[in-house]
GUSELUM-491161 format. One line per 4 residues: number of its first residue (from 1); their letters; for each residue z, x, y of N, C-alpha, C. Coordinates in pm, whole numbers, plus 50000, padded with zeros to 5 digits. Each point is the difference from the previous one (the first is absolute). Layout:
NUM = a = Z/X/Y/Z/X/Y/Z/X/Y | ... .
end
This chain:
1 = xxxx = 46182/28794/02587/50123/49922/50005/49968/49852/49978 | 50062/49939/49900/49970/49860/49971/50093/49907/50078 | 49975/49870/49986/50076/49900/50075/50148/50001/49964 | 50030/50029/49874/50140/50003/49957/50077/50108/50075 .
5 = xxxx = 49942/50118/50013/50068/50109/50072/50017/49965/50148 | 49895/49943/50060/50011/49958/50140/50111/49897/50018 | 50007/49908/49906/50102/49894/50008/50140/50059/49993 | 50020/50098/49913/50132/50063/49988/50036/50078/50127 .
9 = xxxx = 49903/50067/50059/50026/50069/50127/50044/49899/50105 | 49930/49888/50007/50033/49896/50099/50138/49941/49973 | 50033/49979/49874/50131/49942/49965/50114/50094/50037 | 49982/50128/49975/50104/50098/50035/50015/50009/50151 .
13 = xxxx = 49887/50001/50072/50005/50002/50146/50068/49875/50054 | 49971/49885/49941/50062/49875/50043/50151/50003/49975 | 50040/50052/49885/50142/50012/49969/50070/50087/50104 | 49940/50113/50034/50059/50089/50101/50012/49929/50135 .
17 = xxxx = 49896/49924/50035/50001/49928/50126/50112/49898/50004 | 50018/49926/49892/50102/49897/49997/50141/50058/49990 | 50013/50114/49933/50131/50069/50000/50037/50042/50142 | 49900/50048/50074/50026/50040/50139/50035/49880/50086 .
21 = xxxx = 49921/49893/49989/50021/49882/50084/50126/49924/49964 | 50032/49998/49869/50113/49919/49956/50132/50073/49992 | 49996/50134/49980/50126/50072/49978/50018/50121/50091 | 49900/50088/50006/50016/50123/50078/50013/49969/50148 .
25 = xxxx = 49935/49893/50046/50013/49961/50141/50145/49968/50035 | 50070/49935/49908/50141/49970/50023/50082/50128/50000 | 49964/50092/49907/50074/50126/49988/49987/50085/50126 | 49878/50008/50057/49983/50089/50116/50066/49944/50125 .
29 = xxxx = 50023/49870/50004/50073/49943/50113/50146/50045/49998 | 50051/50024/49878/50137/50050/49986/50004/50152/50006 | 49893/50064/49952/49993/50146/49996/49859/50042/50039 | 49979/50047/50123/49866/50036/50049/49927/50105/49918 .
33 = xxxx = 50071/50072/49914/49934/50102/49919/49900/49938/49901 | 50011/49870/49974/49907/49932/49910/49869/49961/50069 | 49991/50022/50129/49884/49954/50075/49870/50066/49952 | 50002/50129/49973/49879/50069/49957/49955/49951/49863 .
37 = xxxx = 50096/49974/49911/49965/49944/49868/49934/49865/50019 | 50057/49920/50089/49944/49868/50030/49855/50012/50047 | 49973/50092/50091/49865/50016/50054/49901/50043/49892 | 50042/50093/49913/49913/50048/49893/49967/49887/49903 .
41 = xxxx = 50102/49925/49959/49979/49890/49905/49910/49893/50061 | 50018/49970/50127/49918/49898/50064/49855/50049/50015 | 49982/50128/50031/49865/50055/50013/49926/49992/49866 | 50066/50044/49893/49939/49994/49867/49973/49854/49962 .
45 = xxxx = 50090/49912/50040/49986/49859/49968/49876/49936/50058 | 49946/50059/50108/49879/49944/50061/49879/50009/49908 | 50008/50084/49897/49891/50013/49903/49978/49873/49919 | 50108/49928/49974/49997/49894/49900/49901/49888/50035 .
49 = xxxx = 50012/49945/50119/49924/49879/50032/49848/50022/49997 | 49946/50105/50062/49854/50018/49992/49950/50023/49858 | 50080/50065/49915/49958/50018/49861/49998/49865/49929 | 50104/49919/50020/50002/49868/49939/49883/49915/50050 .
53 = xxxx = 49969/50008/50130/49887/49924/50054/49870/50045/49935 | 49981/50131/49989/49878/50051/49938/49987/49952/49856 | 50109/50010/49924/49995/49955/49861/49975/49850/49990 | 50048/49925/50099/49976/49857/49999/49854/49970/50033 .
57 = xxxx = 49942/50077/50091/49856/49986/50027/49922/50025/49871 | 50035/50105/49928/49935/50028/49872/50021/49884/49903 | 50122/49947/49998/50033/49893/49907/49923/49872/50027 | 49995/49958/50126/49934/49872/50031/49849/50010/49986 .
61 = xxxx = 49945/50121/50015/49856/50018/49982/49962/49988/49852 | 50087/50051/49912/49965/50008/49858/50065/49894/49912 | 50099/49928/50052/50069/49902/49915/49910/49880/49970 | 50021/49942/49883/49929/49878/49966/50089/49878/50016 .
65 = xxxx = 50123/50021/50047/50096/49889/50011/50081/50014/50129 | 49931/49987/50114/50068/50019/50128/50104/49892/50026 | 49979/49879/49946/50099/49894/50019/50131/50033/49929 | 49991/50064/49885/50121/50044/49930/50070/50109/50080 .
69 = xxxx = 49923/50088/50060/50051/50105/50088/50078/49937/50116 | 49940/49899/50062/50064/49930/50113/50129/49934/49955 | 49996/49933/49885/50119/49932/49947/50115/50098/49976 | 49970/50113/49935/50106/50097/49969/50063/50057/50127 .
73 = xxxx = 49918/50030/50100/50052/50054/50125/50092/49900/50069 | 49962/49874/49999/50083/49899/50067/50132/49980/49926 | 49996/49998/49868/50123/49986/49922/50097/50114/50030 | 49949/50123/49996/50087/50115/50024/50043/50011/50146 .
77 = xxxx = 49921/49942/50091/50041/49995/50140/50129/49920/50015 | 50006/49885/49935/50120/49917/50010/50117/50059/49924 | 49971/50063/49884/50107/50065/49923/50063/50113/50079 | 49917/50077/50072/50045/50123/50064/50071/49980/50133 .
81 = xxxx = 49980/49886/50064/50039/49990/50141/50150/50013/50023 | 50082/49941/49916/50145/50009/50020/50047/50144/49985 | 49941/50074/49906/50038/50141/49981/49949/50086/50115 | 49881/49971/50048/49942/50070/50115/50091/49986/50122 .
85 = xxxx = 50040/49877/50030/50085/49976/50118/50136/50066/49984 | 50060/49990/49882/50135/50054/49981/49999/50153/49998 | 49897/50059/49936/49996/50146/49988/49972/50068/50133 | 49908/49944/50079/49954/50069/50121/50063/49949/50129 .
89 = xxxx = 50048/49876/49998/50051/49942/50125/50143/49948/49990 | 50060/50016/49881/50142/49971/49986/50036/49853/49997 | 49903/49912/49978/50029/49857/49991/49912/49938/49893 | 50044/49889/49942/49926/49939/49890/49877/49923/50047 .
93 = xxxx = 49996/49962/50125/49882/49933/50052/49977/50044/50143 | 49883/50055/50025/49965/50046/50134/49864/49941/50036 | 49998/49894/50081/49872/49936/50033/49905/50090/50078 | 50051/50111/50053/49916/50090/50078/49926/50104/49917 .
97 = xxxx = 50023/50001/49867/49934/50099/49914/49970/49938/49865 | 49873/50007/49958/49961/49958/49865/49940/50122/49929 | 50018/50005/49870/49963/50121/49926/49850/50019/49987 | 49963/50118/49953/49858/50043/50000/49915/49920/49903 .
101 = xxxx = 50060/49937/49900/49920/49918/49910/49934/49883/50074 | 50064/49950/50103/49937/49894/50080/49877/50055/50072 | 50009/50125/50047/49886/50065/50064/49885/50016/49901 | 50032/50049/49881/49898/50022/49898/49940/49867/49952 .
105 = xxxx = 50083/49897/49994/49951/49866/49965/49896/49953/50101 | 50029/50017/50129/49904/49959/50103/49870/50081/49990 | 50013/50128/49971/49881/50086/49986/49912/49953/49885 | 50062/49969/49887/49924/49956/49883/49939/49862/50021 .
109 = xxxx = 50075/49912/50065/49948/49868/50033/49879/50011/50093 | 50009/50091/50096/49888/50026/50090/49877/50045/49922 | 50019/50089/49903/49888/50047/49918/49936/49884/49924 | 50084/49913/49944/49948/49884/49927/49912/49913/50090 .
113 = xxxx = 50048/49976/50122/49924/49917/50094/49867/50067/50036 | 50005/50130/50028/49879/50072/50040/49897/50001/49887 | 50045/50029/49878/49908/50016/49887/49951/49866/49946 | 50088/49901/49994/49965/49874/49933/49960/49888/50094 .
117 = xxxx = 50018/50020/50131/49960/49897/50095/49897/50057/50098 | 50042/50098/50079/49910/50054/50103/49872/50058/49940 | 50012/50070/49888/49885/50070/49944/49898/49906/49936 | 50041/49879/49965/49908/49911/49928/49954/49880/50083 .
121 = xxxx = 50054/49982/50118/49958/49888/50084/49853/50016/50041 | 49923/49892/49999/49858/50007/50040/49986/50002/50153 | 50042/50111/50061/49995/50013/50146/49931/50131/50035 | 49969/50018/50127/49938/50125/50045/50099/50115/49987 .
125 = xxxx = 49946/50122/49993/50087/50117/49989/50092/50012/50120 | 49951/49967/50118/50081/50009/50120/50121/49907/49990 | 49979/49877/49957/50110/49906/49985/50094/50044/49888 | 49943/50057/49894/50082/50049/49890/50096/50109/50049 .
129 = xxxx = 49948/50094/50079/50085/50107/50054/50106/49943/50094 | 49962/49900/50078/50097/49936/50089/50112/49935/49921 | 49965/49937/49889/50102/49935/49917/50094/50103/49937 | 49943/50111/49954/50082/50106/49941/50098/50054/50103 .
133 = xxxx = 49952/50025/50122/50089/50048/50106/50105/49895/50035 | 49960/49874/50001/50095/49892/50031/50113/49997/49898 | 49966/50002/49872/50102/49992/49897/50086/50127/49996 | 49939/50116/50031/50079/50122/50012/50102/49989/50111 .
137 = xxxx = 49957/49950/50115/50092/49980/50113/50106/49896/49969 | 49961/49893/49929/50096/49895/49963/50109/50054/49908 | 49960/50079/49900/50098/50059/49909/50096/50092/50075 | 49946/50079/50094/50085/50089/50080/50097/49919/50087 .
141 = xxxx = 49953/49888/50055/50085/49915/50083/50113/49940/49917 | 49969/49955/49878/50103/49944/49912/50104/50107/49966 | 49954/50122/49973/50092/50111/49972/50094/50025/50117 | 49946/49996/50121/50082/50017/50120/50098/49884/50013 .
145 = xxxx = 49954/49880/49971/50081/49879/50017/50119/49999/49905 | 49977/50034/49872/50109/49993/49903/50081/50130/49994 | 49956/50101/50078/50073/50127/50013/50014/50074/49867 | 49891/50004/49923/50004/50077/49876/49987/50148/50031 .
149 = xxxx = 50033/50083/49902/50004/50145/50020/49864/50051/50049 | 50000/50082/50101/49881/50055/50066/49924/49895/50081 | 50041/49876/49989/49945/49890/50079/49846/50003/50005 | 49945/49973/50117/49854/49996/50013/49936/50136/49975 .
153 = xxxx = 50076/50109/50029/49945/50134/49978/49965/50025/49854 | 50084/49951/49909/49974/50019/49859/49878/49924/49952 | 49987/49874/50044/49885/49918/49960/49871/50057/50057 | 50003/50041/50127/49880/50057/50062/49961/50133/49935 .
157 = xxxx = 50099/50081/49962/49970/50126/49930/49929/49971/49868 | 50051/49902/49925/49934/49963/49874/49859/49948/50026 | 49985/49915/50099/49871/49940/50032/49897/50108/50032 | 50040/50098/50081/49911/50110/50036/49966/50084/49876 .
161 = xxxx = 50100/50027/49916/49976/50078/49879/49902/49928/49906 | 50016/49870/49987/49911/49922/49914/49856/50004/50053 | 49985/49982/50131/49867/50002/50061/49934/50137/49983 | 50075/50107/50026/49946/50136/49987/49958/50028/49856 .
165 = xxxx = 50085/49962/49906/49970/50024/49858/49874/49927/49958 | 49988/49873/50037/49883/49922/49962/49873/50047/50071 | 50016/50045/50125/49883/50039/50079/49939/50132/49954 | 50084/50093/49954/49951/50135/49972/49998/50040/49853 .
169 = xxxx = 50051/49914/49911/50016/50044/49861/49868/50032/49930 | 49888/49939/50045/49872/50024/49934/49923/50118/50060 | 50038/50041/50120/49919/50100/50071/50073/50131/50028 | 50127/50006/49969/50079/50118/50031/50067/50050/49872 .
173 = xxxx = 50015/50131/49989/50068/50063/49887/50134/49930/49973 | 50033/49980/49871/50118/49925/49959/50128/50050/50067 | 50022/50131/49995/50124/50054/50059/49999/49986/50152 | 49885/50019/50060/49991/49988/50145/50027/49857/50047 .
177 = xxxx = 49946/49903/49928/50023/49861/50041/50147/49962/49982 | 50064/50051/49896/50143/49974/49981/50081/50063/50113 | 49964/50121/50037/50069/50068/50110/49983/49922/50130 | 49877/49956/50030/49974/49924/50122/50072/49866/49998 .
181 = xxxx = 50002/49936/49885/50069/49872/49986/50147/50015/50037 | 50065/50101/49943/50142/50023/50028/50023/50045/50144 | 49910/50085/50049/50016/50053/50136/49994/49888/50104 | 49903/49911/49988/49989/49891/50096/50120/49906/49991 .
185 = xxxx = 50049/49979/49880/50121/49919/49985/50119/50064/50069 | 50013/50131/49985/50111/50072/50063/49987/49999/50152 | 49878/50008/50050/49980/49992/50145/50049/49866/50055 | 49973/49891/49927/50048/49869/50043/50152/49997/49998 .
189 = xxxx = 50060/50054/49894/50146/50003/49992/50060/50083/50113 | 49935/50112/50034/50052/50085/50107/49987/49930/50135 | 49891/49927/50020/49986/49924/50124/50105/49889/50008 | 50037/49947/49883/50104/49897/49996/50135/50060/50035 .
193 = xxxx = 50030/50119/49948/50128/50066/50027/49984/50150/49986 | 50037/50073/50103/49988/50147/49997/50092/50061/49894 | 50098/49924/49951/50089/50051/49895/49927/50014/49866 | 49876/49951/49992/49923/50007/49876/49922/50130/49986 .
197 = xxxx = 50032/50102/50080/49924/50125/49996/49998/50062/49860 | 50108/49986/49927/50005/50057/49865/49899/49940/49904 | 49946/49882/50035/49901/49934/49914/49874/50084/49985 | 49972/50088/50095/49874/50075/49996/49994/50102/49887 .
201 = xxxx = 50111/50021/49930/49995/50084/49879/49933/49924/49886 | 50010/49866/50003/49947/49918/49890/49850/50020/49975 | 49914/50005/50104/49856/50019/49972/49970/50129/49923 | 50081/50103/50022/49978/50126/49928/50024/49980/49851 .
205 = xxxx = 50109/49931/49966/50029/49971/49860/49894/49908/49940 | 49960/49899/50077/49903/49902/49951/49862/50063/49980 | 49970/50105/50074/49873/50072/49981/49985/50047/49855 | 50111/50034/49936/49996/50053/49864/50009/49890/49893 .
209 = xxxx = 49999/49875/50043/49999/49887/49906/49868/50001/49924 | 50008/49985/49866/49880/50013/49917/49939/49865/49959 | 50057/49891/50048/49945/49869/49967/50049/49942/49869 | 50083/50076/49928/50053/49952/49873/50134/49931/50019 .
213 = xxxx = 50024/49901/49917/50123/49921/50011/50121/50077/49947 | 49979/50082/49901/50112/50069/49936/50061/49911/49894 | 50091/50055/49923/50063/49926/49890/50115/49914/50053 | 49965/49890/50066/50100/49912/50060/50036/49891/49900 .
217 = xxxx = 50122/50008/49948/50051/49897/49911/50111/49923/50072 | 50022/49879/49956/50109/49918/50058/49985/49992/50152 | 49892/49938/50044/49969/49997/50143/50113/49937/50082 | 50076/49911/49938/50106/49934/50077/50118/50092/50028 .
221 = xxxx = 50003/50114/49930/50099/50102/50036/49978/50046/50143 | 49874/50017/50038/49967/50048/50134/50030/49892/50105 | 49976/49875/49963/50038/49891/50090/50152/49996/50017 | 50072/50015/49888/50146/49984/50001/50071/50117/50066 .
225 = xxxx = 49935/50116/50004/50065/50117/50059/50047/49970/50143 | 49922/49923/50073/50033/49970/50140/50131/49923/50013 | 50014/49881/49940/50128/49930/50015/50117/50070/49932 | 49974/50069/49889/50110/50064/49927/50060/50114/50081 .
229 = xxxx = 49916/50087/50056/50058/50112/50076/50067/49951/50128 | 49946/49893/50060/50065/49942/50118/50134/49938/49962 | 50007/49936/49884/50126/49941/49955/50106/50109/49979 | 49960/50114/49945/50095/50110/49978/50050/50056/50134 .
233 = xxxx = 49910/50016/50096/50041/50047/50133/50094/49899/50063 | 49969/49871/49985/50087/49896/50055/50139/50005/49938 | 50006/50022/49868/50130/50008/49933/50082/50119/50049 | 49934/50114/50019/50071/50118/50051/50051/49973/50141 .
237 = xxxx = 49916/49939/50084/50043/49967/50137/50120/49907/49998 | 49997/49900/49914/50111/49906/49991/50127/50070/49951 | 49982/50092/49902/50114/50074/49949/50063/50092/50104 | 49916/50045/50094/50049/50089/50106/50041/49923/50126 .
241 = xx = 49990/49868/49990/50037/49917/50115/49894/49994/50109 | 49875/50035/49966/49893/49999/50099/49918/49874/50000 .
end
């Protein structure tokens, strides 16, 4: 299974999750028979974030332009936020919730700091590890402070996945290290919130990842999918008076 297939699985799971959070949740409050559909969609939706985190770990390890990666995530974070708030929380601005692109931006910025600052400073290994932990904790604190999606749990899950991937990639079988990378990330997410139990399906799918990128054309389509599908959900909610 290549990265393109994993990405599509994550996108479909994310769409189901947002349909549940933005629309089905309203429906089941009026008609309790929708509750089981809501639970199924939300459970499947838990797959999306750990897969996206894993693919981002792969991306930041292999990219030659991490600053461009950071720039694109920040741009789409600001583009997406009004649609995120309106689709999922029924208002055009909600200071208590920021979209997942802000979380991914912090994760990528953390990687840049670790790779381009901590790793090259002329200091002892002990101090280097302390600095890496400090910046990991700082990024998690910022995520908690600005209330981005998954908050500190999301940043810490990425941080753990990045560390596991880098630590074991040379000494452990490729599929096994991918499985462990995803598993440890899911454990962090589950410790953050017990509602993330569905995430544990992701390591099984990631185990079959073959390391290939796949025929990914028009990369900004994948970036745009997030704000576009949220905008459509927001329009439906507005049309229904929600």
